C-alpha positions in Angstrom: 109.0 129.4 146.2 111.6 129.9 143.5 113.5 132.9 145.9 113.9 130.3 147.9 115.2 127.7 145.6 118.6 126.7 146.0 120.3 127.1 142.2 122.6 124.8 141.1 124.0 127.4 138.3 122.4 130.8 136.4 122.7 132.6 133.5 121.0 134.2 131.7 119.6 131.9 128.8 118.7 128.5 129.3 118.5 126.5 126.2 116.4 123.0 127.0 117.3 121.1 123.5 120.4 121.2 121.3 118.9 121.1 118.4 118.5 124.1 115.6 116.9 127.0 117.2 118.8 126.1 120.8 121.6 126.3 118.8 121.0 129.1 117.1 119.5 131.4 120.4 123.2 130.4 121.7 124.8 131.9 119.1 122.6 134.9 119.0 122.9 135.3 123.6 126.3 134.7 123.3 127.0 137.2 120.2 124.8 139.7 122.6 127.7 138.8 125.5 125.1 136.8 127.5 125.9 133.9 129.8 123.8 130.5 128.7 123.8 126.9 129.5 122.4 124.5 126.5 120.5 120.6 127.7 121.5 118.2 126.0 118.9 115.8 125.9 119.9 112.0 123.9 119.1 112.7 120.2 114.8 112.6 119.5 114.3 110.5 116.9 113.7 112.3 113.0 110.2 112.3 113.4 109.5 113.0 116.8 108.3 116.3 117.8 110.5 119.0 120.2 107.3 120.4 121.9 106.9 119.0 125.6 104.7 116.4 126.1 103.4 115.3 129.8 106.3 116.0 132.0 104.5 115.0 134.9 104.6 118.2 136.5 101.3 120.6 137.1 102.4 124.2 136.9 104.9 123.7 134.2 101.5 121.6 131.7 99.2 124.5 132.9 101.6 127.1 131.7 101.9 124.9 128.2 98.2 124.6 128.0 97.9 128.3 128.5 99.9 129.4 125.4 97.9 127.0 122.8 94.6 127.3 124.6 92.8 128.1 121.3 94.1 125.5 119.6 94.8 121.5 119.3 98.4 120.8 119.3 97.7 116.7 119.1 96.2 117.4 115.6 99.2 119.4 114.5 100.9 117.7 110.9 104.6 117.9 111.5 106.9 117.9 108.6 110.6 117.0 109.6 112.0 117.9 106.9 110.9 121.4 106.4 113.4 124.6 106.0 111.2 127.5 105.2 112.6 129.9 102.9 111.8 134.0 102.7 112.2 136.5 100.6 112.2 139.4 101.9 111.0 142.7 99.8 113.1 144.8 97.8 112.8 148.9 98.5 110.4 149.0 94.9 108.0 146.4 96.0 108.3 147.5 100.0 105.0 149.0 100.9 104.1 152.4 102.9 101.4 151.0 105.1 100.7 149.0 108.5 99.5 145.6 108.4 96.5 145.0 110.3 97.3 143.3 113.0 95.0 140.1 113.7 94.6 137.7 116.0 94.5 134.5 113.9 98.0 134.8 112.9 99.6 134.5 116.2 97.7 131.6 117.1 98.8 130.2 113.2 102.3 131.3 113.5 102.3 129.5 116.7 100.7 126.3 115.1 103.4 126.7 112.5 106.2 126.7 115.4 105.1 124.0 116.8 105.3 122.1 113.8 108.1 122.6 112.6 111.6 121.1 113.2 113.5 124.7 114.1 110.6 125.3 115.8 111.2 126.9 119.4 109.5 128.8 122.6 110.7 131.6 124.1 109.8 132.6 127.8 110.2 136.4 127.1 108.7 138.2 124.3 110.7 141.7 125.2 114.7 142.9 125.0 115.5 140.2 122.4 117.8 141.6 119.7 116.0 141.5 116.4 115.4 143.7 113.5 111.9 144.2 111.9 111.7 143.2 108.7 108.4 142.8 105.5 108.8 140.0 103.9 106.6 138.8 100.7 103.2 138.5 101.7 102.5 141.7 103.7 103.4 141.4 106.8 106.5 142.4 108.7 108.3 140.2 110.9 111.7 139.8 114.2 114.6 139.2 113.1 117.9 137.8 114.0 120.5 137.5 111.5 122.8 134.4 112.0 124.6 134.1 108.9 125.1 133.1 104.9 124.7 129.9 104.1 124.3 127.1 101.4 122.4 124.2 102.9 122.7 121.0 101.4 120.0 120.1 99.1 119.7 116.4 100.5 118.6 116.7 104.2 119.1 120.6 104.4 117.5 120.1 108.3 120.6 118.6 109.6 123.1 120.2 107.1 121.5 123.1 109.4 122.5 121.4 112.8 125.7 120.8 111.5 126.6 123.9 110.4 125.3 125.8 114.1 127.1 123.0 116.0 130.4 124.4 114.1 129.2 127.7 114.2 128.3 126.9 118.3 131.5 125.3 119.1 133.4 128.4 117.6 131.6 130.4 120.5 132.9 127.2 123.6 129.2 127.0 124.1 129.1 124.0 126.0 126.6 121.1 125.9 125.3 119.8 129.5 124.3 116.0 129.5 121.3 115.9 130.7 118.1 113.1 130.3 115.0 115.5 130.2 113.3 118.5 131.3 111.7 117.7 134.3 110.0 121.1 134.8 110.1 124.9 134.4 110.3 126.8 137.7 107.5 129.8 137.6 107.8 132.7 139.9 104.4 134.9 139.5 103.2 132.7 136.4 106.6 134.0 135.1 109.5 131.5 134.1 112.4 132.3 136.2 114.7 128.8 135.2 114.2 125.1 134.4 114.9 121.8 136.6 116.5 119.2 134.3 116.7 115.0 135.5 120.2 114.2 135.2 122.7 111.0 135.9 123.3 112.9 139.1 119.7 114.1 140.0 117.7 116.8 139.6 120.2 119.7 138.1 118.4 123.5 138.6 119.3 126.3 136.5 117.8 129.9 136.9 117.7 131.6 134.0 118.1 135.7 134.4 116.1 136.4 130.6 113.9 133.6 129.5 114.0 129.7 128.7 113.9 128.3 125.2 112.0 125.4 124.6 113.1 123.4 121.7 114.3 120.2 120.1 116.6 118.2 121.3 120.0 117.3 118.3 118.8 116.5 115.5 120.4 113.1 114.2 121.7 113.5 110.4 121.2 111.0 108.1 124.6 111.5 106.8 124.2 114.3 104.4 125.5 117.6 104.0 128.7 119.2 103.1 131.2 119.7 105.6 133.0 123.1 106.6 131.4 126.6 105.7 129.4 127.5 103.5 130.3 130.0 100.4 129.0 133.7 101.7 127.7 134.5 98.1 124.7 132.3 97.9 122.0 135.5 99.6 120.7 133.0 101.7 121.1 133.9 105.9 120.0 131.4 108.3 117.8 133.6 110.5 115.7 133.6 114.0 112.2 134.7 112.6 109.4 135.8 115.2 106.5 137.7 115.3 106.3 140.9 117.5 104.5 139.9 120.7 104.6 136.3 120.3 106.7 133.3 122.2 107.0 131.6 119.4 109.5 131.8 116.7 111.5 129.4 114.2 114.8 129.1 112.4 114.6 130.2 108.5 116.2 130.8 105.5 116.4 134.0 104.1 116.8 135.7 101.2 118.9 138.7 102.0 120.5 139.2 98.3 118.8 143.0 97.9 119.4 144.0 101.5 123.3 142.8 101.8 123.8 144.5 98.1 123.0 148.1 100.2 125.6 147.5 103.3 
């Protein structure tokens, strides 16, 4: 079906929202030389979940349900102010053993991402520029570094969105106004693009690499410093995921020890 579609646009990466995750993935993709379209639906309420509700498309609903078949997404908690901070292991703390694979950890990770304002679903699990790091807790994670940050104590989530907006603007990331995500386009079970509802009608975009489903613009509560943060804090914003998982979220990582060795 999608092979016969008359696409309105074609890019490498499609981001369905211009929230923290969408801007972070757009920045990472552009820095790798990719073409990106960032859809910008109306700002969601601060306590609104990013996980898609029933968009009315059977194939899209089936695809999303399959990814969360082993837990109930409606019963998940949601913390609108949650911005996780992790610490990277130093060499003296690092263990030489490889942590065992535990399937329930993948399920728990997906649930945590869905319950986070910086969480996202990306439709591909391969060919993404990440570095494997060991964090406190004994697990390894896939990380894409975004830069040094000093988040505001009053509203760190809104502050990080503002910071990412500045970074995206420096890279000439344009936000494409839409009403909502209408549906995903699937080809033999794989996502090949997305269709958005716009003022001019349906707008279809083919994604050569993948589609990110994440929050729309986060409404700021008016707190947070302007401009760029000092690079001397040791905290860095990063995309964090697990190998083999389509789910991820933006977190703050303490790279103080790692940075000293660079």
